[in-house]
DRENSE-846838 format. One record per residue: residue number from 1; x, y, z of N, C-alpha, C in turn. Coordinates in Angstrom, 1 decimal. Layout:
<vokols>
vokol nr:NUM | n.x:X | n.y:Y | n.z:Z | ca.x:X | ca.y:Y | ca.z:Z | c.x:X | c.y:Y | c.z:Z
...
</vokols>
This chain:
<vokols>
vokol nr:1 | n.x:117.3 | n.y:129.3 | n.z:116.6 | ca.x:116.1 | ca.y:128.7 | ca.z:116.5 | c.x:114.9 | c.y:129.1 | c.z:116.7
vokol nr:2 | n.x:113.9 | n.y:129.1 | n.z:115.5 | ca.x:113.3 | ca.y:130.5 | ca.z:115.4 | c.x:111.7 | c.y:129.9 | c.z:115.2
vokol nr:3 | n.x:111.4 | n.y:129.7 | n.z:116.2 | ca.x:110.0 | ca.y:128.9 | ca.z:116.6 | c.x:109.1 | c.y:129.6 | c.z:115.2
vokol nr:4 | n.x:108.0 | n.y:128.8 | n.z:114.7 | ca.x:107.2 | ca.y:129.0 | ca.z:113.5 | c.x:105.6 | c.y:128.4 | c.z:114.2
vokol nr:5 | n.x:105.9 | n.y:127.4 | n.z:115.2 | ca.x:104.4 | ca.y:127.2 | ca.z:115.8 | c.x:104.1 | c.y:127.0 | c.z:117.1
vokol nr:6 | n.x:103.2 | n.y:128.2 | n.z:117.5 | ca.x:102.7 | ca.y:128.6 | ca.z:119.2 | c.x:101.8 | c.y:128.3 | c.z:119.4
vokol nr:7 | n.x:101.6 | n.y:127.5 | n.z:120.7 | ca.x:100.6 | ca.y:127.4 | ca.z:121.5 | c.x:99.8 | c.y:128.7 | c.z:121.4
vokol nr:8 | n.x:97.9 | n.y:128.6 | n.z:120.5 | ca.x:97.6 | ca.y:130.0 | ca.z:120.7 | c.x:96.2 | c.y:129.9 | c.z:120.3
vokol nr:9 | n.x:95.2 | n.y:130.4 | n.z:120.5 | ca.x:93.7 | ca.y:130.5 | ca.z:120.2 | c.x:93.7 | c.y:130.3 | c.z:118.5
vokol nr:10 | n.x:93.0 | n.y:128.9 | n.z:118.6 | ca.x:93.1 | ca.y:128.9 | ca.z:116.9 | c.x:93.8 | c.y:128.4 | c.z:116.1
vokol nr:11 | n.x:95.1 | n.y:127.8 | n.z:116.8 | ca.x:95.7 | ca.y:126.8 | ca.z:116.1 | c.x:95.1 | c.y:125.3 | c.z:116.0
vokol nr:12 | n.x:95.3 | n.y:125.1 | n.z:114.9 | ca.x:95.2 | ca.y:123.2 | ca.z:114.3 | c.x:96.1 | c.y:122.4 | c.z:115.0
vokol nr:13 | n.x:95.2 | n.y:121.6 | n.z:115.9 | ca.x:96.6 | ca.y:120.4 | ca.z:116.4 | c.x:96.1 | c.y:118.7 | c.z:116.0
vokol nr:14 | n.x:97.3 | n.y:118.2 | n.z:116.1 | ca.x:96.9 | ca.y:116.7 | ca.z:116.0 | c.x:96.9 | c.y:116.1 | c.z:117.3
vokol nr:15 | n.x:95.8 | n.y:115.2 | n.z:117.5 | ca.x:95.6 | ca.y:114.6 | ca.z:119.0 | c.x:96.8 | c.y:113.2 | c.z:118.8
vokol nr:16 | n.x:97.6 | n.y:113.1 | n.z:119.2 | ca.x:98.6 | ca.y:111.8 | ca.z:119.5 | c.x:98.9 | c.y:110.9 | c.z:120.4
vokol nr:17 | n.x:97.7 | n.y:110.7 | n.z:121.5 | ca.x:97.8 | ca.y:110.3 | ca.z:122.3 | c.x:96.4 | c.y:109.8 | c.z:122.4
vokol nr:18 | n.x:95.6 | n.y:109.2 | n.z:123.5 | ca.x:94.5 | ca.y:109.0 | ca.z:123.8 | c.x:93.4 | c.y:108.1 | c.z:122.8
vokol nr:19 | n.x:92.0 | n.y:108.1 | n.z:123.2 | ca.x:91.3 | ca.y:107.7 | ca.z:122.6 | c.x:90.7 | c.y:108.6 | c.z:121.5
vokol nr:20 | n.x:91.1 | n.y:109.7 | n.z:121.0 | ca.x:90.8 | ca.y:110.5 | ca.z:119.7 | c.x:92.3 | c.y:110.6 | c.z:119.1
vokol nr:21 | n.x:93.6 | n.y:109.8 | n.z:119.2 | ca.x:94.6 | ca.y:109.8 | ca.z:118.5 | c.x:94.3 | c.y:109.8 | c.z:116.9
vokol nr:22 | n.x:95.2 | n.y:111.1 | n.z:116.6 | ca.x:95.0 | ca.y:110.9 | ca.z:114.9 | c.x:93.9 | c.y:111.5 | c.z:114.3
vokol nr:23 | n.x:93.2 | n.y:112.3 | n.z:115.4 | ca.x:92.1 | ca.y:113.1 | ca.z:115.1 | c.x:92.5 | c.y:114.4 | c.z:115.4
vokol nr:24 | n.x:92.2 | n.y:115.3 | n.z:114.2 | ca.x:92.3 | ca.y:116.9 | ca.z:114.5 | c.x:91.3 | c.y:117.6 | c.z:115.3
vokol nr:25 | n.x:92.3 | n.y:119.0 | n.z:115.9 | ca.x:91.0 | ca.y:119.9 | ca.z:117.0 | c.x:91.8 | c.y:120.8 | c.z:116.6
vokol nr:26 | n.x:91.2 | n.y:121.7 | n.z:117.4 | ca.x:90.8 | ca.y:123.2 | ca.z:117.5 | c.x:91.5 | c.y:124.1 | c.z:119.0
vokol nr:27 | n.x:92.4 | n.y:124.6 | n.z:118.8 | ca.x:92.8 | ca.y:125.3 | ca.z:120.6 | c.x:91.8 | c.y:126.5 | c.z:120.6
vokol nr:28 | n.x:90.5 | n.y:126.2 | n.z:122.1 | ca.x:90.2 | ca.y:127.3 | ca.z:122.2 | c.x:90.1 | c.y:128.2 | c.z:123.0
vokol nr:29 | n.x:91.2 | n.y:127.9 | n.z:124.4 | ca.x:91.2 | ca.y:128.5 | ca.z:125.4 | c.x:92.5 | c.y:127.8 | c.z:125.9
vokol nr:30 | n.x:93.3 | n.y:128.7 | n.z:127.0 | ca.x:94.4 | ca.y:128.0 | ca.z:126.9 | c.x:94.5 | c.y:128.2 | c.z:128.7
vokol nr:31 | n.x:94.3 | n.y:127.2 | n.z:129.3 | ca.x:93.7 | ca.y:126.7 | ca.z:130.6 | c.x:94.9 | c.y:127.2 | c.z:131.9
vokol nr:32 | n.x:96.2 | n.y:126.3 | n.z:131.3 | ca.x:97.6 | ca.y:126.8 | ca.z:132.1 | c.x:98.7 | c.y:126.6 | c.z:131.1
vokol nr:33 | n.x:100.1 | n.y:126.7 | n.z:132.0 | ca.x:101.2 | ca.y:126.4 | ca.z:131.4 | c.x:101.3 | c.y:124.9 | c.z:130.9
vokol nr:34 | n.x:100.2 | n.y:124.2 | n.z:131.1 | ca.x:100.5 | ca.y:122.7 | ca.z:130.9 | c.x:98.7 | c.y:122.1 | c.z:130.0
vokol nr:35 | n.x:97.9 | n.y:122.6 | n.z:129.9 | ca.x:96.9 | ca.y:122.3 | ca.z:129.5 | c.x:96.1 | c.y:123.5 | c.z:128.5
vokol nr:36 | n.x:95.0 | n.y:123.1 | n.z:127.8 | ca.x:94.5 | ca.y:124.3 | ca.z:126.9 | c.x:93.2 | c.y:123.0 | c.z:126.5
vokol nr:37 | n.x:92.2 | n.y:124.1 | n.z:126.1 | ca.x:90.9 | ca.y:123.4 | ca.z:126.4 | c.x:90.5 | c.y:123.6 | c.z:124.3
vokol nr:38 | n.x:90.3 | n.y:122.3 | n.z:124.0 | ca.x:90.3 | ca.y:121.8 | ca.z:122.2 | c.x:88.8 | c.y:121.6 | c.z:121.9
vokol nr:39 | n.x:88.7 | n.y:121.8 | n.z:120.5 | ca.x:86.9 | ca.y:121.4 | ca.z:120.1 | c.x:87.3 | c.y:120.8 | c.z:118.9
vokol nr:40 | n.x:86.9 | n.y:119.9 | n.z:118.2 | ca.x:87.0 | ca.y:119.7 | ca.z:116.8 | c.x:86.9 | c.y:120.7 | c.z:115.3
vokol nr:41 | n.x:85.3 | n.y:121.2 | n.z:115.4 | ca.x:84.3 | ca.y:121.0 | ca.z:115.7 | c.x:84.1 | c.y:119.6 | c.z:115.5
vokol nr:42 | n.x:82.9 | n.y:118.8 | n.z:116.2 | ca.x:82.5 | ca.y:117.8 | ca.z:116.4 | c.x:82.1 | c.y:117.0 | c.z:114.7
vokol nr:43 | n.x:81.6 | n.y:118.0 | n.z:114.1 | ca.x:81.1 | ca.y:117.4 | ca.z:113.0 | c.x:81.7 | c.y:117.0 | c.z:112.2
vokol nr:44 | n.x:83.1 | n.y:117.8 | n.z:112.3 | ca.x:83.8 | ca.y:117.6 | ca.z:111.2 | c.x:84.6 | c.y:117.0 | c.z:111.6
vokol nr:45 | n.x:85.5 | n.y:116.8 | n.z:113.0 | ca.x:86.5 | ca.y:116.0 | ca.z:113.3 | c.x:86.3 | c.y:114.7 | c.z:114.3
vokol nr:46 | n.x:85.5 | n.y:115.4 | n.z:114.9 | ca.x:84.9 | ca.y:114.1 | ca.z:115.6 | c.x:85.2 | c.y:114.2 | c.z:117.1
vokol nr:47 | n.x:85.8 | n.y:115.5 | n.z:117.3 | ca.x:86.6 | ca.y:115.5 | ca.z:118.7 | c.x:85.7 | c.y:116.6 | c.z:119.5
vokol nr:48 | n.x:85.2 | n.y:116.0 | n.z:120.6 | ca.x:84.0 | ca.y:117.0 | ca.z:121.8 | c.x:85.1 | c.y:118.0 | c.z:122.2
vokol nr:49 | n.x:84.6 | n.y:119.3 | n.z:122.7 | ca.x:85.2 | ca.y:119.9 | ca.z:123.5 | c.x:85.6 | c.y:119.1 | c.z:125.2
vokol nr:50 | n.x:86.8 | n.y:119.3 | n.z:125.4 | ca.x:87.1 | ca.y:119.1 | ca.z:126.4 | c.x:88.6 | c.y:119.4 | c.z:126.5
vokol nr:51 | n.x:89.6 | n.y:119.3 | n.z:127.7 | ca.x:90.6 | ca.y:119.8 | ca.z:128.3 | c.x:91.7 | c.y:118.7 | c.z:128.0
vokol nr:52 | n.x:92.8 | n.y:119.5 | n.z:127.7 | ca.x:94.0 | ca.y:117.8 | ca.z:127.1 | c.x:95.2 | c.y:118.6 | c.z:127.7
vokol nr:53 | n.x:96.2 | n.y:117.9 | n.z:128.0 | ca.x:97.2 | ca.y:118.0 | ca.z:128.1 | c.x:98.5 | c.y:118.7 | c.z:126.8
vokol nr:54 | n.x:99.4 | n.y:119.9 | n.z:127.0 | ca.x:100.0 | ca.y:119.7 | ca.z:125.3 | c.x:100.8 | c.y:118.5 | c.z:125.0
vokol nr:55 | n.x:100.9 | n.y:117.7 | n.z:125.9 | ca.x:101.7 | ca.y:116.4 | ca.z:126.0 | c.x:100.9 | c.y:115.4 | c.z:125.2
vokol nr:56 | n.x:100.1 | n.y:115.5 | n.z:124.7 | ca.x:99.3 | ca.y:114.7 | ca.z:123.9 | c.x:99.1 | c.y:115.1 | c.z:123.0
vokol nr:57 | n.x:99.3 | n.y:116.5 | n.z:122.3 | ca.x:98.9 | ca.y:116.8 | ca.z:121.2 | c.x:100.2 | c.y:117.2 | c.z:120.6
vokol nr:58 | n.x:100.3 | n.y:117.6 | n.z:119.1 | ca.x:101.3 | ca.y:118.2 | ca.z:118.4 | c.x:100.4 | c.y:119.1 | c.z:117.1
vokol nr:59 | n.x:101.4 | n.y:120.5 | n.z:117.6 | ca.x:100.6 | ca.y:121.3 | ca.z:116.6 | c.x:100.9 | c.y:121.5 | c.z:115.8
vokol nr:60 | n.x:100.0 | n.y:121.6 | n.z:114.4 | ca.x:100.6 | ca.y:121.7 | ca.z:113.1 | c.x:100.5 | c.y:123.4 | c.z:112.4
vokol nr:61 | n.x:100.6 | n.y:123.6 | n.z:111.1 | ca.x:101.1 | ca.y:124.9 | ca.z:110.6 | c.x:99.8 | c.y:125.5 | c.z:110.9
vokol nr:62 | n.x:98.9 | n.y:124.7 | n.z:110.4 | ca.x:97.6 | ca.y:125.5 | ca.z:110.4 | c.x:96.6 | c.y:126.2 | c.z:111.2
vokol nr:63 | n.x:96.1 | n.y:127.3 | n.z:110.9 | ca.x:95.2 | ca.y:128.4 | ca.z:112.0 | c.x:94.2 | c.y:128.7 | c.z:111.7
vokol nr:64 | n.x:93.0 | n.y:128.6 | n.z:112.5 | ca.x:91.3 | ca.y:128.8 | ca.z:112.0 | c.x:91.4 | c.y:130.6 | c.z:112.6
vokol nr:65 | n.x:90.7 | n.y:131.7 | n.z:112.2 | ca.x:90.6 | ca.y:132.8 | ca.z:112.9 | c.x:89.4 | c.y:132.8 | c.z:113.8
vokol nr:66 | n.x:89.3 | n.y:132.5 | n.z:115.1 | ca.x:88.7 | ca.y:132.4 | ca.z:115.9 | c.x:89.2 | c.y:133.2 | c.z:117.0
vokol nr:67 | n.x:87.9 | n.y:133.8 | n.z:118.2 | ca.x:88.2 | ca.y:134.4 | ca.z:119.2 | c.x:88.0 | c.y:133.5 | c.z:120.5
vokol nr:68 | n.x:88.8 | n.y:133.5 | n.z:121.5 | ca.x:88.8 | ca.y:132.7 | ca.z:122.7 | c.x:87.4 | c.y:132.2 | c.z:123.0
vokol nr:69 | n.x:87.6 | n.y:130.9 | n.z:123.6 | ca.x:86.0 | ca.y:130.4 | ca.z:124.2 | c.x:85.2 | c.y:130.5 | c.z:122.7
vokol nr:70 | n.x:85.3 | n.y:130.3 | n.z:121.5 | ca.x:84.4 | ca.y:130.6 | ca.z:120.7 | c.x:83.6 | c.y:129.5 | c.z:120.9
vokol nr:71 | n.x:82.0 | n.y:129.6 | n.z:120.3 | ca.x:81.0 | ca.y:128.7 | ca.z:120.1 | c.x:81.0 | c.y:127.6 | c.z:119.3
vokol nr:72 | n.x:80.7 | n.y:126.3 | n.z:119.2 | ca.x:81.2 | ca.y:124.8 | ca.z:117.9 | c.x:80.3 | c.y:125.8 | c.z:116.9
vokol nr:73 | n.x:79.3 | n.y:126.4 | n.z:116.6 | ca.x:79.4 | ca.y:127.2 | ca.z:115.2 | c.x:79.9 | c.y:128.3 | c.z:114.7
vokol nr:74 | n.x:80.5 | n.y:128.9 | n.z:115.7 | ca.x:81.5 | ca.y:129.7 | ca.z:115.2 | c.x:82.4 | c.y:129.1 | c.z:114.8
vokol nr:75 | n.x:83.4 | n.y:128.2 | n.z:115.6 | ca.x:84.1 | ca.y:127.4 | ca.z:114.9 | c.x:84.0 | c.y:126.5 | c.z:113.5
vokol nr:76 | n.x:82.8 | n.y:126.1 | n.z:113.3 | ca.x:82.2 | ca.y:125.3 | ca.z:112.4 | c.x:82.6 | c.y:126.3 | c.z:111.1
vokol nr:77 | n.x:82.1 | n.y:127.3 | n.z:111.3 | ca.x:82.0 | ca.y:128.4 | ca.z:110.4 | c.x:83.8 | c.y:128.4 | c.z:109.7
vokol nr:78 | n.x:84.5 | n.y:128.9 | n.z:110.8 | ca.x:85.7 | ca.y:129.2 | ca.z:110.6 | c.x:86.5 | c.y:128.2 | c.z:110.2
vokol nr:79 | n.x:86.1 | n.y:126.8 | n.z:110.2 | ca.x:87.1 | ca.y:125.9 | ca.z:109.7 | c.x:86.7 | c.y:125.8 | c.z:108.3
vokol nr:80 | n.x:84.9 | n.y:126.0 | n.z:107.8 | ca.x:84.6 | ca.y:125.9 | ca.z:106.2 | c.x:85.1 | c.y:127.0 | c.z:105.6
vokol nr:81 | n.x:85.5 | n.y:128.1 | n.z:106.0 | ca.x:85.9 | ca.y:129.5 | ca.z:105.6 | c.x:87.5 | c.y:129.3 | c.z:105.5
vokol nr:82 | n.x:88.4 | n.y:128.9 | n.z:106.3 | ca.x:89.5 | ca.y:128.4 | ca.z:106.2 | c.x:89.9 | c.y:127.3 | c.z:105.3
vokol nr:83 | n.x:89.0 | n.y:126.5 | n.z:105.0 | ca.x:89.1 | ca.y:125.6 | ca.z:104.3 | c.x:90.2 | c.y:124.6 | c.z:105.0
vokol nr:84 | n.x:90.3 | n.y:124.8 | n.z:106.2 | ca.x:91.2 | ca.y:123.8 | ca.z:107.1 | c.x:91.4 | c.y:122.6 | c.z:106.5
vokol nr:85 | n.x:90.4 | n.y:121.5 | n.z:106.7 | ca.x:90.5 | ca.y:120.6 | ca.z:106.3 | c.x:91.0 | c.y:119.9 | c.z:104.9
vokol nr:86 | n.x:91.0 | n.y:120.8 | n.z:104.0 | ca.x:91.4 | ca.y:120.5 | ca.z:102.5 | c.x:93.0 | c.y:120.5 | c.z:103.0
vokol nr:87 | n.x:93.1 | n.y:122.0 | n.z:103.5 | ca.x:94.9 | ca.y:122.1 | ca.z:103.5 | c.x:95.6 | c.y:120.7 | c.z:104.2
vokol nr:88 | n.x:94.6 | n.y:120.3 | n.z:105.4 | ca.x:95.8 | ca.y:119.7 | ca.z:105.9 | c.x:95.6 | c.y:118.2 | c.z:105.3
vokol nr:89 | n.x:95.0 | n.y:117.8 | n.z:104.6 | ca.x:94.5 | ca.y:116.7 | ca.z:103.6 | c.x:96.1 | c.y:116.6 | c.z:102.3
vokol nr:90 | n.x:96.3 | n.y:118.1 | n.z:102.2 | ca.x:96.9 | ca.y:118.0 | ca.z:101.3 | c.x:98.5 | c.y:118.3 | c.z:101.6
vokol nr:91 | n.x:99.0 | n.y:118.4 | n.z:102.8 | ca.x:100.1 | ca.y:118.8 | ca.z:103.7 | c.x:100.7 | c.y:117.0 | c.z:103.8
vokol nr:92 | n.x:102.1 | n.y:117.3 | n.z:103.5 | ca.x:102.7 | ca.y:116.1 | ca.z:103.6 | c.x:103.1 | c.y:115.2 | c.z:104.9
vokol nr:93 | n.x:102.5 | n.y:116.0 | n.z:106.2 | ca.x:102.5 | ca.y:115.3 | ca.z:107.4 | c.x:100.9 | c.y:114.3 | c.z:107.1
vokol nr:94 | n.x:100.1 | n.y:114.8 | n.z:106.5 | ca.x:98.7 | ca.y:114.0 | ca.z:106.7 | c.x:99.0 | c.y:112.7 | c.z:105.5
vokol nr:95 | n.x:99.6 | n.y:113.2 | n.z:104.4 | ca.x:100.0 | ca.y:112.0 | ca.z:103.7 | c.x:100.7 | c.y:111.1 | c.z:104.0
vokol nr:96 | n.x:101.7 | n.y:111.0 | n.z:104.7 | ca.x:102.1 | ca.y:110.3 | ca.z:105.9 | c.x:101.7 | c.y:109.3 | c.z:106.5
vokol nr:97 | n.x:100.9 | n.y:110.1 | n.z:107.0 | ca.x:100.2 | ca.y:109.4 | ca.z:108.3 | c.x:99.1 | c.y:108.5 | c.z:107.4
vokol nr:98 | n.x:98.4 | n.y:108.8 | n.z:106.5 | ca.x:97.8 | ca.y:108.1 | ca.z:105.4 | c.x:98.3 | c.y:106.7 | c.z:105.1
vokol nr:99 | n.x:99.3 | n.y:106.7 | n.z:104.3 | ca.x:100.2 | ca.y:106.1 | ca.z:103.9 | c.x:100.9 | c.y:105.0 | c.z:105.0
vokol nr:100 | n.x:100.8 | n.y:105.6 | n.z:106.1 | ca.x:101.5 | ca.y:104.5 | ca.z:107.5 | c.x:100.3 | c.y:103.8 | c.z:107.6
vokol nr:101 | n.x:98.7 | n.y:104.3 | n.z:107.6 | ca.x:97.6 | ca.y:103.6 | ca.z:108.4 | c.x:97.2 | c.y:102.6 | c.z:106.7
vokol nr:102 | n.x:97.4 | n.y:102.8 | n.z:105.6 | ca.x:97.3 | ca.y:101.5 | ca.z:104.7 | c.x:98.2 | c.y:100.7 | c.z:104.8
vokol nr:103 | n.x:99.4 | n.y:101.1 | n.z:104.8 | ca.x:100.4 | ca.y:100.4 | ca.z:105.0 | c.x:100.2 | c.y:99.2 | c.z:106.1
vokol nr:104 | n.x:99.4 | n.y:99.9 | n.z:107.2 | ca.x:99.5 | ca.y:98.6 | ca.z:108.5 | c.x:98.2 | c.y:98.0 | c.z:108.5
vokol nr:105 | n.x:96.9 | n.y:98.2 | n.z:107.3 | ca.x:95.8 | ca.y:97.7 | ca.z:107.1 | c.x:96.1 | c.y:96.3 | c.z:105.7
vokol nr:106 | n.x:97.1 | n.y:96.6 | n.z:105.2 | ca.x:97.4 | ca.y:95.3 | ca.z:104.4 | c.x:97.9 | c.y:94.3 | c.z:104.9
vokol nr:107 | n.x:96.8 | n.y:92.9 | n.z:104.2 | ca.x:96.7 | ca.y:91.4 | ca.z:104.8 | c.x:98.3 | c.y:90.8 | c.z:104.2
vokol nr:108 | n.x:99.0 | n.y:89.7 | n.z:104.2 | ca.x:99.8 | ca.y:89.3 | ca.z:104.0 | c.x:99.8 | c.y:89.0 | c.z:102.8
vokol nr:109 | n.x:98.8 | n.y:88.8 | n.z:102.1 | ca.x:99.2 | ca.y:88.6 | ca.z:100.7 | c.x:98.8 | c.y:89.8 | c.z:99.8
vokol nr:110 | n.x:98.6 | n.y:91.0 | n.z:100.8 | ca.x:98.7 | ca.y:92.2 | ca.z:99.6 | c.x:100.2 | c.y:92.8 | c.z:99.8
vokol nr:111 | n.x:100.4 | n.y:92.4 | n.z:101.0 | ca.x:102.2 | ca.y:92.8 | ca.z:100.8 | c.x:103.7 | c.y:91.9 | c.z:100.6
vokol nr:112 | n.x:102.9 | n.y:90.9 | n.z:100.0 | ca.x:103.2 | ca.y:90.1 | ca.z:99.1 | c.x:103.1 | c.y:90.4 | c.z:97.7
vokol nr:113 | n.x:102.1 | n.y:91.2 | n.z:97.0 | ca.x:102.0 | ca.y:91.3 | ca.z:96.0 | c.x:102.7 | c.y:93.1 | c.z:95.9
vokol nr:114 | n.x:103.2 | n.y:93.7 | n.z:96.9 | ca.x:103.6 | ca.y:95.2 | ca.z:96.8 | c.x:105.0 | c.y:94.6 | c.z:96.7
vokol nr:115 | n.x:105.6 | n.y:93.3 | n.z:97.2 | ca.x:107.2 | ca.y:92.9 | ca.z:97.3 | c.x:106.9 | c.y:92.6 | c.z:95.6
vokol nr:116 | n.x:106.2 | n.y:91.8 | n.z:95.2 | ca.x:106.5 | ca.y:91.7 | ca.z:93.6 | c.x:106.8 | c.y:92.7 | c.z:92.6
vokol nr:117 | n.x:105.6 | n.y:93.2 | n.z:92.9 | ca.x:105.5 | ca.y:94.8 | ca.z:92.5 | c.x:106.8 | c.y:95.8 | c.z:92.3
vokol nr:118 | n.x:107.6 | n.y:95.4 | n.z:93.6 | ca.x:108.7 | ca.y:96.5 | ca.z:93.8 | c.x:110.1 | c.y:96.0 | c.z:93.0
vokol nr:119 | n.x:109.4 | n.y:94.4 | n.z:93.0 | ca.x:111.1 | ca.y:93.7 | ca.z:92.4 | c.x:110.9 | c.y:94.0 | c.z:90.9
vokol nr:120 | n.x:109.5 | n.y:93.9 | n.z:90.3 | ca.x:109.7 | ca.y:94.3 | ca.z:89.2 | c.x:110.1 | c.y:95.5 | c.z:88.4
vokol nr:121 | n.x:110.0 | n.y:96.4 | n.z:89.4 | ca.x:110.1 | ca.y:98.1 | ca.z:89.3 | c.x:111.4 | c.y:98.1 | c.z:88.8
vokol nr:122 | n.x:112.3 | n.y:97.3 | n.z:90.1 | ca.x:113.6 | ca.y:97.6 | ca.z:90.1 | c.x:114.2 | c.y:97.0 | c.z:89.1
vokol nr:123 | n.x:113.8 | n.y:96.0 | n.z:88.5 | ca.x:114.6 | ca.y:95.3 | ca.z:87.2 | c.x:114.2 | c.y:96.1 | c.z:85.9
vokol nr:124 | n.x:113.2 | n.y:97.0 | n.z:85.7 | ca.x:112.7 | ca.y:97.8 | ca.z:84.6 | c.x:113.5 | c.y:98.9 | c.z:84.8
vokol nr:125 | n.x:114.1 | n.y:99.2 | n.z:86.5 | ca.x:114.4 | ca.y:100.6 | ca.z:86.4 | c.x:116.3 | c.y:100.0 | c.z:86.1
vokol nr:126 | n.x:116.7 | n.y:98.9 | n.z:86.1 | ca.x:118.0 | ca.y:98.4 | ca.z:86.3 | c.x:118.4 | c.y:98.1 | c.z:85.1
vokol nr:127 | n.x:117.5 | n.y:97.5 | n.z:84.3 | ca.x:117.1 | ca.y:97.6 | ca.z:82.4 | c.x:118.2 | c.y:99.1 | c.z:81.9
vokol nr:128 | n.x:116.5 | n.y:99.9 | n.z:82.4 | ca.x:117.1 | ca.y:101.3 | ca.z:81.9 | c.x:118.8 | c.y:102.0 | c.z:82.1
vokol nr:129 | n.x:118.7 | n.y:101.5 | n.z:83.1 | ca.x:120.0 | ca.y:102.3 | ca.z:83.3 | c.x:121.2 | c.y:101.6 | c.z:82.6
vokol nr:130 | n.x:121.1 | n.y:100.3 | n.z:82.4 | ca.x:122.2 | ca.y:99.7 | ca.z:81.9 | c.x:122.6 | c.y:99.9 | c.z:80.4
vokol nr:131 | n.x:121.0 | n.y:100.6 | n.z:80.0 | ca.x:120.7 | ca.y:100.5 | ca.z:78.2 | c.x:121.4 | c.y:102.4 | c.z:78.3
vokol nr:132 | n.x:120.7 | n.y:103.2 | n.z:79.4 | ca.x:121.6 | ca.y:104.3 | ca.z:79.3 | c.x:123.2 | c.y:104.4 | c.z:79.9
vokol nr:133 | n.x:123.9 | n.y:103.7 | n.z:80.3 | ca.x:124.6 | ca.y:103.4 | ca.z:80.2 | c.x:126.0 | c.y:103.1 | c.z:79.9
vokol nr:134 | n.x:125.2 | n.y:101.9 | n.z:78.7 | ca.x:126.3 | ca.y:101.1 | ca.z:77.8 | c.x:126.0 | c.y:101.8 | c.z:76.4
</vokols>
């Protein structure tokens, strides 16, 4: 098995636990074998500079070109030059998270409308398949 995502300076991560769960951040420095220093940048992702354990982050395929212990200004410039936020939003992982969030925010009536639309769609598909098969 070949690993493609490594814990490295400049790796964009998704925080999966804690108050910033669901937000993106960048690894700024590696503290030890269990923790790393991350930063948002705060203006773009809303995550301030902090030390976080590896168990609370998920590594993404995205990286930005920065040096270790980069300043927030440098990090923000690297994010805009690398177009990291747009790359993330166009990834299937981000789309899946967005659809889950949208589905979770639906009201009871919205879920009912989705069910009715799904039934109507399956009826239309079944008619088309019967026409093609017959």
